[in-house]
VOLO-93484 format. One record per residue (C-alpha): residue number from 1; x, y, z; residue in three letters. Coordinates in Angstrom, 1 decimal, decimal comma. Layout:
residues N
+-----+--------+--------+--------+------+
| seq |      X |      Y |      Z | type |
+-----+--------+--------+--------+------+
| NUM |      X |      Y |      Z |  ALA |
...
+-----+--------+--------+--------+------+
This chain:
residues 131
+-----+--------+--------+--------+------+
| seq |      X |      Y |      Z | type |
+-----+--------+--------+--------+------+
|   1 |  124,4 | -129,3 |   89,9 |  MET |
|   2 |  125,9 | -132,3 |   88,2 |  ARG |
|   3 |  125,8 | -133,2 |   84,8 |  CYS |
|   4 |  126,0 | -137,1 |   84,1 |  LEU |
|   5 |  125,8 | -138,2 |   80,6 |  PRO |
|   6 |  123,7 | -141,0 |   80,2 |  CYS |
|   7 |  121,6 | -142,8 |   77,5 |  HIS |
|   8 |  117,9 | -143,5 |   76,7 |  LYS |
|   9 |  118,8 | -147,3 |   76,3 |  GLU |
|  10 |  120,4 | -147,1 |   80,4 |  ASP |
|  11 |  118,8 | -149,8 |   82,5 |  THR |
|  12 |  117,5 | -149,0 |   86,0 |  ALA |
|  13 |  120,7 | -150,5 |   87,6 |  MET |
|  14 |  123,0 | -148,5 |   85,1 |  ASP |
|  15 |  121,4 | -145,2 |   86,3 |  THR |
|  16 |  121,7 | -146,6 |   90,4 |  ALA |
|  17 |  125,4 | -147,5 |   89,5 |  LEU |
|  18 |  126,0 | -144,1 |   87,6 |  LEU |
|  19 |  123,8 | -141,8 |   90,7 |  LEU |
|  20 |  126,5 | -144,3 |   93,4 |  TRP |
|  21 |  129,5 | -143,2 |   91,4 |  THR |
|  22 |  129,8 | -139,9 |   90,5 |  SER |
|  23 |  127,1 | -138,4 |   93,2 |  ILE |
|  24 |  126,3 | -140,6 |   96,3 |  ILE |
|  25 |  130,3 | -141,6 |   97,1 |  SER |
|  26 |  132,0 | -138,0 |   96,2 |  THR |
|  27 |  129,5 | -135,8 |   97,5 |  CYS |
|  28 |  127,5 | -138,0 |  100,0 |  GLY |
|  29 |  123,3 | -139,1 |   99,5 |  VAL |
|  30 |  121,1 | -136,4 |   98,4 |  PRO |
|  31 |  118,4 | -134,7 |  100,2 |  LYS |
|  32 |  116,1 | -134,6 |   97,2 |  ILE |
|  33 |  116,0 | -136,0 |   93,6 |  ILE |
|  34 |  113,6 | -133,7 |   91,2 |  ILE |
|  35 |  113,1 | -136,2 |   88,1 |  SER |
|  36 |  110,2 | -136,9 |   85,6 |  ASP |
|  37 |  108,2 | -140,3 |   85,5 |  ARG |
|  38 |  110,5 | -142,2 |   83,8 |  ASP |
|  39 |  110,4 | -145,7 |   84,9 |  PRO |
|  40 |  114,0 | -145,9 |   85,6 |  LYS |
|  41 |  113,2 | -143,9 |   88,6 |  PHE |
|  42 |  109,6 | -145,0 |   89,6 |  THR |
|  43 |  110,0 | -148,6 |   89,9 |  SER |
|  44 |  110,0 | -150,6 |   92,9 |  GLU |
|  45 |  114,1 | -151,3 |   93,0 |  PHE |
|  46 |  114,1 | -147,0 |   93,1 |  TRP |
|  47 |  111,5 | -146,4 |   95,8 |  THR |
|  48 |  112,9 | -149,1 |   98,0 |  ASN |
|  49 |  116,8 | -147,4 |   97,4 |  LEU |
|  50 |  115,0 | -143,7 |   98,1 |  TYR |
|  51 |  113,7 | -145,1 |  101,3 |  ASP |
|  52 |  117,2 | -147,1 |  102,6 |  MET |
|  53 |  119,3 | -144,0 |  101,0 |  LEU |
|  54 |  116,8 | -141,6 |  102,9 |  GLY |
|  55 |  116,3 | -139,8 |   99,9 |  THR |
|  56 |  113,1 | -137,8 |   98,7 |  LYS |
|  57 |  112,0 | -138,4 |   94,9 |  LEU |
|  58 |  109,6 | -135,5 |   94,0 |  SER |
|  59 |  108,2 | -135,6 |   90,4 |  PHE |
|  60 |  106,9 | -133,2 |   87,6 |  SER |
|  61 |  103,5 | -133,3 |   87,0 |  THR |
|  62 |  102,8 | -136,3 |   84,4 |  ALA |
|  63 |  102,4 | -134,3 |   80,5 |  SER |
|  64 |  103,3 | -131,4 |   82,5 |  HIS |
|  65 |  107,0 | -130,7 |   82,9 |  PRO |
|  66 |  106,4 | -127,0 |   82,8 |  GLN |
|  67 |  105,2 | -127,7 |   86,8 |  THR |
|  68 |  108,7 | -128,5 |   87,4 |  ASP |
|  69 |  110,0 | -124,9 |   86,4 |  GLY |
|  70 |  113,0 | -124,7 |   87,8 |  LEU |
|  71 |  114,5 | -127,6 |   87,3 |  ALA |
|  72 |  112,8 | -127,6 |   83,6 |  GLU |
|  73 |  114,9 | -124,4 |   83,3 |  ARG |
|  74 |  117,9 | -125,3 |   84,2 |  MET |
|  75 |  118,1 | -128,5 |   82,0 |  ILE |
|  76 |  116,9 | -126,1 |   79,4 |  GLN |
|  77 |  120,1 | -123,7 |   79,7 |  THR |
|  78 |  122,1 | -127,0 |   80,4 |  MET |
|  79 |  121,1 | -128,3 |   76,8 |  GLU |
|  80 |  121,7 | -124,8 |   75,2 |  ASP |
|  81 |  125,3 | -124,6 |   76,4 |  ILE |
|  82 |  126,2 | -128,2 |   75,7 |  LEU |
|  83 |  124,6 | -127,3 |   72,2 |  LYS |
|  84 |  126,5 | -124,0 |   71,6 |  ARG |
|  85 |  130,2 | -125,2 |   73,1 |  PHE |
|  86 |  129,4 | -128,4 |   70,4 |  CYS |
|  87 |  127,9 | -126,0 |   67,0 |  ALA |
|  88 |  131,4 | -123,4 |   68,0 |  TYR |
|  89 |  134,4 | -126,3 |   67,9 |  GLY |
|  90 |  134,8 | -126,1 |   71,2 |  MET |
|  91 |  137,5 | -128,6 |   71,4 |  GLU |
|  92 |  138,1 | -131,0 |   74,5 |  TYR |
|  93 |  141,9 | -132,3 |   73,8 |  LYS |
|  94 |  142,3 | -135,9 |   75,0 |  ASP |
|  95 |  145,6 | -138,3 |   75,1 |  HIS |
|  96 |  144,3 | -139,0 |   71,2 |  GLU |
|  97 |  143,1 | -135,8 |   69,9 |  GLY |
|  98 |  140,2 | -133,5 |   70,0 |  TYR |
|  99 |  136,7 | -134,5 |   70,2 |  THR |
| 100 |  133,7 | -132,4 |   70,3 |  HIS |
| 101 |  132,1 | -135,5 |   71,8 |  ASP |
| 102 |  128,8 | -134,1 |   74,4 |  TRP |
| 103 |  130,1 | -136,6 |   76,7 |  VAL |
| 104 |  133,4 | -135,1 |   77,2 |  THR |
| 105 |  132,3 | -132,0 |   77,1 |  LEU |
| 106 |  129,6 | -132,1 |   79,5 |  ILE |
| 107 |  132,1 | -131,1 |   82,4 |  ARG |
| 108 |  133,0 | -127,9 |   81,2 |  ALA |
| 109 |  129,1 | -127,1 |   80,8 |  VAL |
| 110 |  128,4 | -128,1 |   84,4 |  GLN |
| 111 |  132,0 | -125,6 |   85,3 |  LEU |
| 112 |  130,2 | -123,1 |   83,1 |  ALA |
| 113 |  126,7 | -123,2 |   85,2 |  TYR |
| 114 |  128,0 | -123,8 |   88,4 |  ASN |
| 115 |  130,4 | -120,5 |   88,0 |  LYS |
| 116 |  127,2 | -118,6 |   86,9 |  ASN |
| 117 |  125,5 | -116,1 |   89,5 |  GLN |
| 118 |  121,9 | -115,9 |   89,6 |  PRO |
| 119 |  120,2 | -112,5 |   90,4 |  SER |
| 120 |  117,9 | -114,6 |   92,6 |  THR |
| 121 |  120,6 | -116,0 |   95,3 |  THR |
| 122 |  123,3 | -113,4 |   94,5 |  GLY |
| 123 |  125,3 | -117,3 |   94,6 |  LYS |
| 124 |  126,8 | -119,3 |   92,4 |  THR |
| 125 |  125,3 | -122,8 |   92,7 |  PRO |
| 126 |  128,9 | -124,2 |   93,3 |  ALA |
| 127 |  128,7 | -121,9 |   96,7 |  LEU |
| 128 |  124,9 | -122,7 |   97,4 |  VAL |
| 129 |  126,1 | -126,3 |   97,1 |  GLU |
| 130 |  129,4 | -126,2 |   99,1 |  LYS |
| 131 |  129,6 | -122,8 |  101,6 |  GLY |
+-----+--------+--------+--------+------+
């Protein structure tokens, strides 16, 4: 599982660049991406990109995100962990001092999630992904 800091204002091209630099260039092309029906992921640009890469795009049902329960639970878990990191003063020290910025803390949240061992598989997400 990967956490990528993005913003509502990001364009489809911004998102594609983020996917390329953070996932594809380091981990390879994903077999599947699960998404809501955000136009950033449903545009002709994305459809063509997925076809070229051989990536399957799976959408949650419009207005019913609970149909994609596993992904929604994961997102909710990530949000909860991130809120706790920020709320309880988990600090990340960089070269300029301390910050509580969620963009900075998101890597620690990713690590916390990937080190978790869910009872359903008996394996951490990192072990499932990397073997």
